PyMOL Python script that loads the backbone (N, CA, C, O; Angstrom):
from pymol import cmd

cmd.read_pdbstr("""\
ATOM      1  N   MET A   1      -4.144  -4.963  -4.958  1.00  0.00           N
ATOM      2  CA  MET A   1      -2.281  -5.483  -4.628  1.00  0.00           C
ATOM      3  C   MET A   1      -2.472  -6.027  -6.166  1.00  0.00           C
ATOM      4  O   MET A   1      -3.567  -6.406  -6.582  1.00  0.00           O
ATOM      5  N   ILE A   2      -1.409  -6.023  -6.873  1.00  0.00           N
ATOM      6  CA  ILE A   2      -1.081  -6.274  -8.002  1.00  0.00           C
ATOM      7  C   ILE A   2       0.694  -7.248  -8.504  1.00  0.00           C
ATOM      8  O   ILE A   2       0.976  -7.927  -9.491  1.00  0.00           O
ATOM      9  N   GLY A   3       1.248  -6.976  -7.665  1.00  0.00           N
ATOM     10  CA  GLY A   3       2.449  -7.449  -7.330  1.00  0.00           C
ATOM     11  C   GLY A   3       3.326  -7.217  -6.530  1.00  0.00           C
ATOM     12  O   GLY A   3       3.129  -6.266  -5.773  1.00  0.00           O
ATOM     13  N   SER A   4       4.494  -7.924  -6.412  1.00  0.00           N
ATOM     14  CA  SER A   4       5.774  -7.851  -5.313  1.00  0.00           C
ATOM     15  C   SER A   4       6.949  -7.142  -6.152  1.00  0.00           C
ATOM     16  O   SER A   4       7.196  -7.135  -7.358  1.00  0.00           O
ATOM     17  N   VAL A   5       7.599  -6.527  -5.007  1.00  0.00           N
ATOM     18  CA  VAL A   5       9.084  -6.005  -5.729  1.00  0.00           C
ATOM     19  C   VAL A   5      10.230  -6.795  -5.141  1.00  0.00           C
ATOM     20  O   VAL A   5      10.068  -7.250  -4.009  1.00  0.00           O
ATOM     21  N   TRP A   6      11.019  -6.946  -5.578  1.00  0.00           N
ATOM     22  CA  TRP A   6      12.115  -7.923  -4.956  1.00  0.00           C
ATOM     23  C   TRP A   6      12.956  -7.061  -5.154  1.00  0.00           C
ATOM     24  O   TRP A   6      12.917  -6.625  -6.305  1.00  0.00           O
ATOM     25  N   ALA A   7      14.075  -6.410  -4.204  1.00  0.00           N
ATOM     26  CA  ALA A   7      15.372  -6.050  -4.126  1.00  0.00           C
ATOM     27  C   ALA A   7      16.137  -6.351  -3.707  1.00  0.00           C
ATOM     28  O   ALA A   7      15.849  -6.461  -2.515  1.00  0.00           O
ATOM     29  N   THR A   8      17.478  -6.721  -3.924  1.00  0.00           N
ATOM     30  CA  THR A   8      18.350  -7.837  -3.139  1.00  0.00           C
ATOM     31  C   THR A   8      19.188  -6.853  -2.813  1.00  0.00           C
ATOM     32  O   THR A   8      20.164  -7.378  -2.279  1.00  0.00           O
ATOM     33  N   LYS A   9      19.366  -5.144  -2.883  1.00  0.00           N
ATOM     34  CA  LYS A   9      20.011  -4.529  -2.504  1.00  0.00           C
ATOM     35  C   LYS A   9      19.182  -2.926  -2.353  1.00  0.00           C
ATOM     36  O   LYS A   9      18.888  -2.265  -3.349  1.00  0.00           O
ATOM     37  N   LYS A  10      18.942  -2.557  -1.190  1.00  0.00           N
ATOM     38  CA  LYS A  10      18.163  -1.184  -0.720  1.00  0.00           C
ATOM     39  C   LYS A  10      18.758  -0.967   0.406  1.00  0.00           C
ATOM     40  O   LYS A  10      19.783  -1.477   0.856  1.00  0.00           O
ATOM     41  N   ASP A  11      17.993  -0.105   0.885  1.00  0.00           N
ATOM     42  CA  ASP A  11      18.251   1.068   1.894  1.00  0.00           C
ATOM     43  C   ASP A  11      18.449   0.335   3.097  1.00  0.00           C
ATOM     44  O   ASP A  11      17.278   0.090   3.389  1.00  0.00           O
ATOM     45  N   GLU A  12      19.196  -0.220   4.059  1.00  0.00           N
ATOM     46  CA  GLU A  12      18.882  -0.987   5.444  1.00  0.00           C
ATOM     47  C   GLU A  12      17.566  -0.995   6.167  1.00  0.00           C
ATOM     48  O   GLU A  12      17.068  -1.987   6.699  1.00  0.00           O
ATOM     49  N   LYS A  13      16.945   0.474   6.125  1.00  0.00           N
ATOM     50  CA  LYS A  13      15.833   0.464   6.856  1.00  0.00           C
ATOM     51  C   LYS A  13      14.718   0.148   6.228  1.00  0.00           C
ATOM     52  O   LYS A  13      13.624   0.312   6.768  1.00  0.00           O
ATOM     53  N   LEU A  14      14.861  -0.370   4.941  1.00  0.00           N
ATOM     54  CA  LEU A  14      13.680  -1.377   4.359  1.00  0.00           C
ATOM     55  C   LEU A  14      13.898  -3.045   4.766  1.00  0.00           C
ATOM     56  O   LEU A  14      12.981  -3.832   4.535  1.00  0.00           O
ATOM     57  N   ASN A  15      14.889  -3.404   5.244  1.00  0.00           N
ATOM     58  CA  ASN A  15      14.896  -4.481   5.435  1.00  0.00           C
ATOM     59  C   ASN A  15      13.658  -5.325   6.402  1.00  0.00           C
ATOM     60  O   ASN A  15      13.344  -5.029   7.555  1.00  0.00           O
ATOM     61  N   GLY A  16      13.196  -6.221   5.729  1.00  0.00           N
ATOM     62  CA  GLY A  16      11.992  -7.035   6.922  1.00  0.00           C
ATOM     63  C   GLY A  16      10.703  -6.278   6.269  1.00  0.00           C
ATOM     64  O   GLY A  16       9.561  -6.617   6.579  1.00  0.00           O
ATOM     65  N   ASN A  17      10.988  -5.163   5.285  1.00  0.00           N
ATOM     66  CA  ASN A  17       9.314  -5.350   5.073  1.00  0.00           C
ATOM     67  C   ASN A  17       9.090  -5.548   3.424  1.00  0.00           C
ATOM     68  O   ASN A  17       9.920  -5.172   2.597  1.00  0.00           O
ATOM     69  N   LYS A  18       8.026  -6.100   3.144  1.00  0.00           N
ATOM     70  CA  LYS A  18       7.680  -6.987   2.031  1.00  0.00           C
ATOM     71  C   LYS A  18       6.764  -5.419   1.185  1.00  0.00           C
ATOM     72  O   LYS A  18       5.777  -4.763   1.518  1.00  0.00           O
ATOM     73  N   LEU A  19       7.653  -5.352   0.095  1.00  0.00           N
ATOM     74  CA  LEU A  19       7.130  -4.313  -1.032  1.00  0.00           C
ATOM     75  C   LEU A  19       6.270  -4.613  -1.730  1.00  0.00           C
ATOM     76  O   LEU A  19       6.523  -5.762  -2.091  1.00  0.00           O
ATOM     77  N   LEU A  20       5.210  -4.229  -2.246  1.00  0.00           N
ATOM     78  CA  LEU A  20       3.985  -4.595  -2.852  1.00  0.00           C
ATOM     79  C   LEU A  20       3.500  -3.631  -4.074  1.00  0.00           C
ATOM     80  O   LEU A  20       3.048  -2.617  -3.542  1.00  0.00           O
ATOM     81  N   VAL A  21       3.416  -3.537  -5.350  1.00  0.00           N
ATOM     82  CA  VAL A  21       2.916  -2.851  -5.935  1.00  0.00           C
ATOM     83  C   VAL A  21       1.315  -2.812  -6.301  1.00  0.00           C
ATOM     84  O   VAL A  21       0.710  -3.830  -6.635  1.00  0.00           O
ATOM     85  N   VAL A  22       0.770  -1.670  -6.212  1.00  0.00           N
ATOM     86  CA  VAL A  22      -0.334  -1.502  -5.554  1.00  0.00           C
ATOM     87  C   VAL A  22      -1.203  -1.020  -6.444  1.00  0.00           C
ATOM     88  O   VAL A  22      -0.857   0.159  -6.360  1.00  0.00           O
ATOM     89  N   GLN A  23      -2.449  -1.012  -7.586  1.00  0.00           N
ATOM     90  CA  GLN A  23      -2.671  -0.304  -8.592  1.00  0.00           C
ATOM     91  C   GLN A  23      -4.032   0.493  -7.764  1.00  0.00           C
ATOM     92  O   GLN A  23      -4.787  -0.013  -6.934  1.00  0.00           O
ATOM     93  N   LEU A  24      -4.038   1.710  -8.235  1.00  0.00           N
ATOM     94  CA  LEU A  24      -5.079   2.566  -7.127  1.00  0.00           C
ATOM     95  C   LEU A  24      -6.102   3.134  -7.998  1.00  0.00           C
ATOM     96  O   LEU A  24      -5.942   3.643  -9.108  1.00  0.00           O
ATOM     97  N   THR A  25      -7.193   2.969  -7.320  1.00  0.00           N
ATOM     98  CA  THR A  25      -8.465   2.431  -8.023  1.00  0.00           C
ATOM     99  C   THR A  25      -9.773   3.682  -7.473  1.00  0.00           C
ATOM    100  O   THR A  25      -9.757   4.133  -6.328  1.00  0.00           O
ATOM    101  N   ASP A  26     -10.517   3.971  -8.206  1.00  0.00           N
ATOM    102  CA  ASP A  26     -11.259   5.285  -7.515  1.00  0.00           C
ATOM    103  C   ASP A  26     -12.264   4.456  -6.542  1.00  0.00           C
ATOM    104  O   ASP A  26     -11.988   3.429  -5.921  1.00  0.00           O
ATOM    105  N   ALA A  27     -13.798   5.332  -6.572  1.00  0.00           N
ATOM    106  CA  ALA A  27     -14.286   4.853  -5.271  1.00  0.00           C
ATOM    107  C   ALA A  27     -15.171   3.254  -5.568  1.00  0.00           C
ATOM    108  O   ALA A  27     -15.604   2.402  -4.792  1.00  0.00           O
ATOM    109  N   TYR A  28     -15.167   3.345  -6.696  1.00  0.00           N
ATOM    110  CA  TYR A  28     -16.142   2.144  -7.623  1.00  0.00           C
ATOM    111  C   TYR A  28     -15.414   1.394  -7.406  1.00  0.00           C
ATOM    112  O   TYR A  28     -16.101   0.418  -7.104  1.00  0.00           O
ATOM    113  N   ALA A  29     -13.696   0.930  -7.286  1.00  0.00           N
ATOM    114  CA  ALA A  29     -12.625   0.151  -7.442  1.00  0.00           C
ATOM    115  C   ALA A  29     -12.494   0.239  -9.370  1.00  0.00           C
ATOM    116  O   ALA A  29     -11.896  -0.431 -10.211  1.00  0.00           O
ATOM    117  N   LYS A  30     -12.864   0.728  -9.388  1.00  0.00           N
ATOM    118  CA  LYS A  30     -12.181   1.031 -11.221  1.00  0.00           C
ATOM    119  C   LYS A  30     -10.605   1.534 -10.906  1.00  0.00           C
ATOM    120  O   LYS A  30     -10.259   2.207  -9.935  1.00  0.00           O
ATOM    121  N   PRO A  31      -9.779   1.047 -11.943  1.00  0.00           N
ATOM    122  CA  PRO A  31      -8.431   1.588 -11.882  1.00  0.00           C
ATOM    123  C   PRO A  31      -8.569   2.877 -12.720  1.00  0.00           C
ATOM    124  O   PRO A  31      -9.267   3.177 -13.689  1.00  0.00           O
ATOM    125  N   THR A  32      -7.211   3.830 -11.640  1.00  0.00           N
ATOM    126  CA  THR A  32      -6.881   4.597 -12.352  1.00  0.00           C
ATOM    127  C   THR A  32      -5.622   4.437 -12.896  1.00  0.00           C
ATOM    128  O   THR A  32      -5.094   3.329 -12.805  1.00  0.00           O
ATOM    129  N   LYS A  33      -5.089   5.275 -13.405  1.00  0.00           N
ATOM    130  CA  LYS A  33      -3.610   5.192 -13.910  1.00  0.00           C
ATOM    131  C   LYS A  33      -2.411   4.868 -12.845  1.00  0.00           C
ATOM    132  O   LYS A  33      -1.378   4.209 -12.962  1.00  0.00           O
ATOM    133  N   GLY A  34      -2.804   5.382 -12.089  1.00  0.00           N
ATOM    134  CA  GLY A  34      -1.324   5.086 -11.006  1.00  0.00           C
ATOM    135  C   GLY A  34      -1.099   3.723 -10.499  1.00  0.00           C
ATOM    136  O   GLY A  34      -1.951   2.888 -10.196  1.00  0.00           O
ATOM    137  N   LEU A  35       0.162   3.634 -10.455  1.00  0.00           N
ATOM    138  CA  LEU A  35       0.725   2.411  -9.734  1.00  0.00           C
ATOM    139  C   LEU A  35       1.014   2.938  -8.169  1.00  0.00           C
ATOM    140  O   LEU A  35       0.456   3.968  -7.790  1.00  0.00           O
ATOM    141  N   ILE A  36       1.721   2.351  -7.460  1.00  0.00           N
ATOM    142  CA  ILE A  36       2.757   2.646  -6.587  1.00  0.00           C
ATOM    143  C   ILE A  36       3.006   1.458  -5.876  1.00  0.00           C
ATOM    144  O   ILE A  36       2.213   0.518  -5.920  1.00  0.00           O
ATOM    145  N   VAL A  37       4.404   1.420  -5.002  1.00  0.00           N
ATOM    146  CA  VAL A  37       4.908   1.044  -3.985  1.00  0.00           C
ATOM    147  C   VAL A  37       5.032   0.926  -2.820  1.00  0.00           C
ATOM    148  O   VAL A  37       5.703   1.826  -2.316  1.00  0.00           O
ATOM    149  N   ALA A  38       4.648   0.150  -2.118  1.00  0.00           N
ATOM    150  CA  ALA A  38       3.537   0.377  -0.608  1.00  0.00           C
ATOM    151  C   ALA A  38       4.426  -0.944   0.378  1.00  0.00           C
ATOM    152  O   ALA A  38       4.244  -2.131   0.111  1.00  0.00           O
ATOM    153  N   ALA A  39       5.113  -0.616   1.198  1.00  0.00           N
ATOM    154  CA  ALA A  39       5.333  -1.474   2.352  1.00  0.00           C
ATOM    155  C   ALA A  39       4.153  -1.773   3.166  1.00  0.00           C
ATOM    156  O   ALA A  39       3.342  -1.017   3.699  1.00  0.00           O
ATOM    157  N   ASP A  40       4.262  -3.319   3.133  1.00  0.00           N
ATOM    158  CA  ASP A  40       3.056  -4.081   3.420  1.00  0.00           C
ATOM    159  C   ASP A  40       3.374  -4.263   5.210  1.00  0.00           C
ATOM    160  O   ASP A  40       4.489  -4.541   5.651  1.00  0.00           O
ATOM    161  N   ILE A  41       2.313  -4.069   5.955  1.00  0.00           N
ATOM    162  CA  ILE A  41       2.479  -4.354   7.370  1.00  0.00           C
ATOM    163  C   ILE A  41       1.164  -5.463   7.857  1.00  0.00           C
ATOM    164  O   ILE A  41       1.107  -6.068   8.927  1.00  0.00           O
ATOM    165  N   VAL A  42       0.299  -5.505   6.883  1.00  0.00           N
ATOM    166  CA  VAL A  42      -0.358  -6.567   7.044  1.00  0.00           C
ATOM    167  C   VAL A  42      -1.010  -7.905   6.480  1.00  0.00           C
ATOM    168  O   VAL A  42      -2.111  -8.421   6.673  1.00  0.00           O
ATOM    169  N   GLY A  43       0.282  -8.335   5.572  1.00  0.00           N
ATOM    170  CA  GLY A  43       0.189  -9.225   5.009  1.00  0.00           C
ATOM    171  C   GLY A  43      -0.909  -9.649   3.883  1.00  0.00           C
ATOM    172  O   GLY A  43      -1.430 -10.743   3.665  1.00  0.00           O
ATOM    173  N   ALA A  44      -1.079  -8.317   3.215  1.00  0.00           N
ATOM    174  CA  ALA A  44      -2.147  -8.688   1.897  1.00  0.00           C
ATOM    175  C   ALA A  44      -1.511  -9.608   0.947  1.00  0.00           C
ATOM    176  O   ALA A  44      -0.370  -9.998   1.194  1.00  0.00           O
ATOM    177  N   GLY A  45      -2.097  -9.984  -0.070  1.00  0.00           N
ATOM    178  CA  GLY A  45      -2.108 -10.992  -0.947  1.00  0.00           C
ATOM    179  C   GLY A  45      -2.167 -10.666  -2.368  1.00  0.00           C
ATOM    180  O   GLY A  45      -2.381  -9.468  -2.555  1.00  0.00           O
ATOM    181  N   ALA A  46      -2.097 -11.060  -2.964  1.00  0.00           N
ATOM    182  CA  ALA A  46      -2.274 -11.017  -4.603  1.00  0.00           C
ATOM    183  C   ALA A  46      -3.593 -10.899  -4.913  1.00  0.00           C
ATOM    184  O   ALA A  46      -4.154 -11.995  -4.937  1.00  0.00           O
ATOM    185  N   GLY A  47      -4.309  -9.952  -5.164  1.00  0.00           N
ATOM    186  CA  GLY A  47      -5.734  -9.545  -5.854  1.00  0.00           C
ATOM    187  C   GLY A  47      -6.444  -9.112  -4.295  1.00  0.00           C
ATOM    188  O   GLY A  47      -7.537  -9.623  -4.051  1.00  0.00           O
ATOM    189  N   ASP A  48      -5.949  -8.360  -3.453  1.00  0.00           N
ATOM    190  CA  ASP A  48      -6.626  -7.748  -2.398  1.00  0.00           C
ATOM    191  C   ASP A  48      -6.569  -6.774  -2.794  1.00  0.00           C
ATOM    192  O   ASP A  48      -5.788  -6.304  -3.622  1.00  0.00           O
ATOM    193  N   GLN A  49      -7.773  -6.129  -2.011  1.00  0.00           N
ATOM    194  CA  GLN A  49      -7.946  -4.516  -2.559  1.00  0.00           C
ATOM    195  C   GLN A  49      -7.900  -4.436  -1.018  1.00  0.00           C
ATOM    196  O   GLN A  49      -8.555  -5.100  -0.215  1.00  0.00           O
ATOM    197  N   VAL A  50      -6.964  -3.457  -0.778  1.00  0.00           N
ATOM    198  CA  VAL A  50      -5.850  -2.742   0.213  1.00  0.00           C
ATOM    199  C   VAL A  50      -5.863  -1.323   0.501  1.00  0.00           C
ATOM    200  O   VAL A  50      -5.574  -0.537  -0.401  1.00  0.00           O
ATOM    201  N   LEU A  51      -6.231  -0.814   1.909  1.00  0.00           N
ATOM    202  CA  LEU A  51      -6.233   0.986   2.170  1.00  0.00           C
ATOM    203  C   LEU A  51      -4.535   0.950   2.579  1.00  0.00           C
ATOM    204  O   LEU A  51      -3.897   0.251   3.366  1.00  0.00           O
ATOM    205  N   VAL A  52      -4.176   1.986   1.702  1.00  0.00           N
ATOM    206  CA  VAL A  52      -2.820   2.734   1.659  1.00  0.00           C
ATOM    207  C   VAL A  52      -2.938   3.743   2.347  1.00  0.00           C
ATOM    208  O   VAL A  52      -3.941   4.415   2.104  1.00  0.00           O
ATOM    209  N   VAL A  53      -2.133   4.172   3.289  1.00  0.00           N
ATOM    210  CA  VAL A  53      -1.701   5.690   3.808  1.00  0.00           C
ATOM    211  C   VAL A  53      -0.304   6.420   3.120  1.00  0.00           C
ATOM    212  O   VAL A  53       0.591   5.598   3.315  1.00  0.00           O
ATOM    213  N   ARG A  54       0.015   7.081   2.720  1.00  0.00           N
ATOM    214  CA  ARG A  54       1.138   8.104   1.947  1.00  0.00           C
ATOM    215  C   ARG A  54       1.511   8.890   2.901  1.00  0.00           C
ATOM    216  O   ARG A  54       0.759   9.288   3.791  1.00  0.00           O
ATOM    217  N   GLY A  55       3.156   9.280   2.743  1.00  0.00           N
ATOM    218  CA  GLY A  55       3.768  10.451   3.351  1.00  0.00           C
ATOM    219  C   GLY A  55       4.123   9.889   4.705  1.00  0.00           C
ATOM    220  O   GLY A  55       4.371   8.692   4.845  1.00  0.00           O
ATOM    221  N   GLY A  56       4.153  10.926   5.903  1.00  0.00           N
ATOM    222  CA  GLY A  56       4.526  10.815   7.186  1.00  0.00           C
ATOM    223  C   GLY A  56       3.674   9.617   7.567  1.00  0.00           C
ATOM    224  O   GLY A  56       4.378   8.791   8.149  1.00  0.00           O
ATOM    225  N   SER A  57       2.258   9.177   7.434  1.00  0.00           N
ATOM    226  CA  SER A  57       1.359   8.558   7.775  1.00  0.00           C
ATOM    227  C   SER A  57       2.247   7.288   7.305  1.00  0.00           C
ATOM    228  O   SER A  57       2.565   6.385   8.078  1.00  0.00           O
ATOM    229  N   ALA A  58       2.440   7.315   6.571  1.00  0.00           N
ATOM    230  CA  ALA A  58       3.328   5.348   6.118  1.00  0.00           C
ATOM    231  C   ALA A  58       4.299   5.343   7.212  1.00  0.00           C
ATOM    232  O   ALA A  58       4.175   4.625   8.204  1.00  0.00           O
ATOM    233  N   ARG A  59       5.322   6.201   7.006  1.00  0.00           N
ATOM    234  CA  ARG A  59       6.444   6.139   8.165  1.00  0.00           C
ATOM    235  C   ARG A  59       6.238   6.055   9.782  1.00  0.00           C
ATOM    236  O   ARG A  59       7.034   5.750  10.670  1.00  0.00           O
ATOM    237  N   TYR A  60       4.554   6.530   9.834  1.00  0.00           N
ATOM    238  CA  TYR A  60       4.305   6.284  11.462  1.00  0.00           C
ATOM    239  C   TYR A  60       4.191   4.864  11.442  1.00  0.00           C
ATOM    240  O   TYR A  60       4.888   4.059  12.061  1.00  0.00           O
ATOM    241  N   ALA A  61       3.002   4.583  10.473  1.00  0.00           N
ATOM    242  CA  ALA A  61       2.202   3.207  10.300  1.00  0.00           C
ATOM    243  C   ALA A  61       3.389   2.049  10.740  1.00  0.00           C
ATOM    244  O   ALA A  61       3.269   1.033  11.425  1.00  0.00           O
ATOM    245  N   LEU A  62       5.044   2.862   9.793  1.00  0.00           N
ATOM    246  CA  LEU A  62       6.063   1.407  10.165  1.00  0.00           C
ATOM    247  C   LEU A  62       7.052   1.781  11.733  1.00  0.00           C
ATOM    248  O   LEU A  62       8.159   1.449  12.159  1.00  0.00           O
ATOM    249  N   SER A  63       6.098   2.503  12.142  1.00  0.00           N
ATOM    250  CA  SER A  63       7.073   2.953  13.467  1.00  0.00           C
ATOM    251  C   SER A  63       8.353   3.096  12.910  1.00  0.00           C
ATOM    252  O   SER A  63       9.066   2.214  13.389  1.00  0.00           O
ATOM    253  N   ALA A  64       8.980   3.803  12.114  1.00  0.00           N
ATOM    254  CA  ALA A  64      10.279   4.030  11.463  1.00  0.00           C
ATOM    255  C   ALA A  64      10.374   5.219  10.692  1.00  0.00           C
ATOM    256  O   ALA A  64      10.503   5.207   9.467  1.00  0.00           O
ATOM    257  N   PRO A  65      10.261   7.108  11.972  1.00  0.00           N
ATOM    258  CA  PRO A  65      10.203   7.754  10.721  1.00  0.00           C
ATOM    259  C   PRO A  65      11.277   8.647  10.270  1.00  0.00           C
ATOM    260  O   PRO A  65      11.344   9.820   9.902  1.00  0.00           O
ATOM    261  N   SER A  66      12.231   7.505  10.459  1.00  0.00           N
ATOM    262  CA  SER A  66      13.446   7.654   9.135  1.00  0.00           C
ATOM    263  C   SER A  66      13.116   6.970   7.851  1.00  0.00           C
ATOM    264  O   SER A  66      13.150   7.350   6.680  1.00  0.00           O
ATOM    265  N   SER A  67      12.803   5.897   8.399  1.00  0.00           N
ATOM    266  CA  SER A  67      12.614   5.057   6.914  1.00  0.00           C
ATOM    267  C   SER A  67      12.294   5.818   5.790  1.00  0.00           C
ATOM    268  O   SER A  67      11.676   6.873   5.936  1.00  0.00           O
ATOM    269  N   PRO A  68      12.738   5.297   4.344  1.00  0.00           N
ATOM    270  CA  PRO A  68      12.504   5.923   3.001  1.00  0.00           C
ATOM    271  C   PRO A  68      11.452   5.444   2.478  1.00  0.00           C
ATOM    272  O   PRO A  68      11.524   4.807   1.427  1.00  0.00           O
ATOM    273  N   VAL A  69      10.144   5.684   3.185  1.00  0.00           N
ATOM    274  CA  VAL A  69       8.790   5.147   2.571  1.00  0.00           C
ATOM    275  C   VAL A  69       8.216   5.878   2.216  1.00  0.00           C
ATOM    276  O   VAL A  69       8.426   6.807   2.996  1.00  0.00           O
ATOM    277  N   ASP A  70       7.370   6.278   1.323  1.00  0.00           N
ATOM    278  CA  ASP A  70       6.239   6.946   1.113  1.00  0.00           C
ATOM    279  C   ASP A  70       5.041   6.867   1.174  1.00  0.00           C
ATOM    280  O   ASP A  70       4.333   7.873   1.149  1.00  0.00           O
ATOM    281  N   ALA A  71       4.316   5.015   1.316  1.00  0.00           N
ATOM    282  CA  ALA A  71       3.105   4.535   0.913  1.00  0.00           C
ATOM    283  C   ALA A  71       3.586   3.255   1.949  1.00  0.00           C
ATOM    284  O   ALA A  71       4.724   2.788   2.008  1.00  0.00           O
ATOM    285  N   ALA A  72       2.145   2.734   2.914  1.00  0.00           N
ATOM    286  CA  ALA A  72       2.267   1.599   3.376  1.00  0.00           C
ATOM    287  C   ALA A  72       1.141   1.095   3.450  1.00  0.00           C
ATOM    288  O   ALA A  72       0.144   1.790   3.645  1.00  0.00           O
ATOM    289  N   ILE A  73       1.095  -0.271   3.299  1.00  0.00           N
ATOM    290  CA  ILE A  73      -0.793  -0.879   3.268  1.00  0.00           C
ATOM    291  C   ILE A  73      -0.864  -1.075   4.423  1.00  0.00           C
ATOM    292  O   ILE A  73      -0.059  -1.789   5.021  1.00  0.00           O
ATOM    293  N   VAL A  74      -1.701  -0.566   4.891  1.00  0.00           N
ATOM    294  CA  VAL A  74      -2.241  -0.861   6.902  1.00  0.00           C
ATOM    295  C   VAL A  74      -3.593  -1.400   7.160  1.00  0.00           C
ATOM    296  O   VAL A  74      -4.152  -1.626   8.233  1.00  0.00           O
ATOM    297  N   GLY A  75      -4.027  -1.568   5.850  1.00  0.00           N
ATOM    298  CA  GLY A  75      -5.394  -2.695   5.857  1.00  0.00           C
ATOM    299  C   GLY A  75      -5.976  -3.078   4.669  1.00  0.00           C
ATOM    300  O   GLY A  75      -6.094  -2.238   3.777  1.00  0.00           O
ATOM    301  N   ILE A  76      -6.425  -4.400   4.482  1.00  0.00           N
ATOM    302  CA  ILE A  76      -6.950  -5.123   3.402  1.00  0.00           C
ATOM    303  C   ILE A  76      -8.659  -5.188   3.675  1.00  0.00           C
ATOM    304  O   ILE A  76      -9.155  -5.840   4.594  1.00  0.00           O
ATOM    305  N   VAL A  77      -9.530  -4.291   2.578  1.00  0.00           N
ATOM    306  CA  VAL A  77     -10.508  -3.873   2.717  1.00  0.00           C
ATOM    307  C   VAL A  77     -11.435  -5.294   2.310  1.00  0.00           C
ATOM    308  O   VAL A  77     -11.038  -6.242   1.633  1.00  0.00           O
ATOM    309  N   ASP A  78     -12.897  -5.104   2.996  1.00  0.00           N
ATOM    310  CA  ASP A  78     -13.516  -6.426   2.657  1.00  0.00           C
ATOM    311  C   ASP A  78     -14.438  -6.113   2.013  1.00  0.00           C
ATOM    312  O   ASP A  78     -14.949  -6.944   1.263  1.00  0.00           O
ATOM    313  N   SER A  79     -15.057  -4.503   2.127  1.00  0.00           N
ATOM    314  CA  SER A  79     -16.240  -3.875   1.416  1.00  0.00           C
ATOM    315  C   SER A  79     -16.105  -2.728   1.131  1.00  0.00           C
ATOM    316  O   SER A  79     -15.112  -2.201   1.632  1.00  0.00           O
ATOM    317  N   VAL A  80     -16.993  -1.838   0.235  1.00  0.00           N
ATOM    318  CA  VAL A  80     -17.085  -0.471   0.094  1.00  0.00           C
ATOM    319  C   VAL A  80     -18.153  -0.293  -0.523  1.00  0.00           C
ATOM    320  O   VAL A  80     -18.446  -0.673  -1.657  1.00  0.00           O
ATOM    321  N   VAL A  81     -18.740   0.275   0.191  1.00  0.00           N
ATOM    322  CA  VAL A  81     -20.222   1.102   0.306  1.00  0.00           C
ATOM    323  C   VAL A  81     -20.121   2.371  -0.083  1.00  0.00           C
ATOM    324  O   VAL A  81     -19.447   3.106   0.640  1.00  0.00           O
ATOM    325  N   VAL A  82     -20.712   2.913  -1.228  1.00  0.00           N
ATOM    326  CA  VAL A  82     -20.698   4.303  -1.989  1.00  0.00           C
ATOM    327  C   VAL A  82     -21.783   4.437  -2.052  1.00  0.00           C
ATOM    328  O   VAL A  82     -22.509   3.615  -2.611  1.00  0.00           O
ATOM    329  N   GLU A  83     -22.199   5.492  -1.506  1.00  0.00           N
ATOM    330  CA  GLU A  83     -23.701   5.578  -1.403  1.00  0.00           C
ATOM    331  C   GLU A  83     -23.922   7.066  -2.638  1.00  0.00           C
ATOM    332  O   GLU A  83     -23.312   8.134  -2.702  1.00  0.00           O
ATOM    333  N   GLU A  84     -24.793   6.634  -3.283  1.00  0.00           N
ATOM    334  CA  GLU A  84     -25.256   7.536  -4.502  1.00  0.00           C
ATOM    335  C   GLU A  84     -26.055   8.809  -4.245  1.00  0.00           C
ATOM    336  O   GLU A  84     -27.132   8.684  -3.661  1.00  0.00           O
ATOM    337  N   ASN A  85     -25.670   9.949  -4.596  1.00  0.00           N
ATOM    338  CA  ASN A  85     -25.932  10.965  -4.312  1.00  0.00           C
ATOM    339  C   ASN A  85     -27.253  11.576  -5.871  1.00  0.00           C
ATOM    340  O   ASN A  85     -27.100  11.838  -7.064  1.00  0.00           O
ATOM    341  N   GLU A  86     -28.610  11.547  -4.765  1.00  0.00           N
ATOM    342  CA  GLU A  86     -29.532  11.779  -5.458  1.00  0.00           C
ATOM    343  C   GLU A  86     -29.856  13.352  -6.330  1.00  0.00           C
ATOM    344  O   GLU A  86     -30.862  13.475  -7.030  1.00  0.00           O
TER     345      GLU A  86
END
""", "prot")
cmd.dss("prot")
cmd.show_as("cartoon", "prot")
cmd.util.cbc("prot")
cmd.orient("prot")
């Protein structure tokens, strides 16, 4: 998570949701070119590595099937272990 989005005018279904800017990374936590805006439901903070779901899963996580959300932060990552192929 690298930033926040402030929107004084937005769809009313977004009210109450904190919107955060997320830098996408690969499995080794190296940044990729992508940035997304995601609704935060877990209280993530600046610099946190987060778990993001997209599409219908994001709306399901928000318990708002008609919400105009395509990405939601559903977890704060403590660690990642990637096993190397030999």
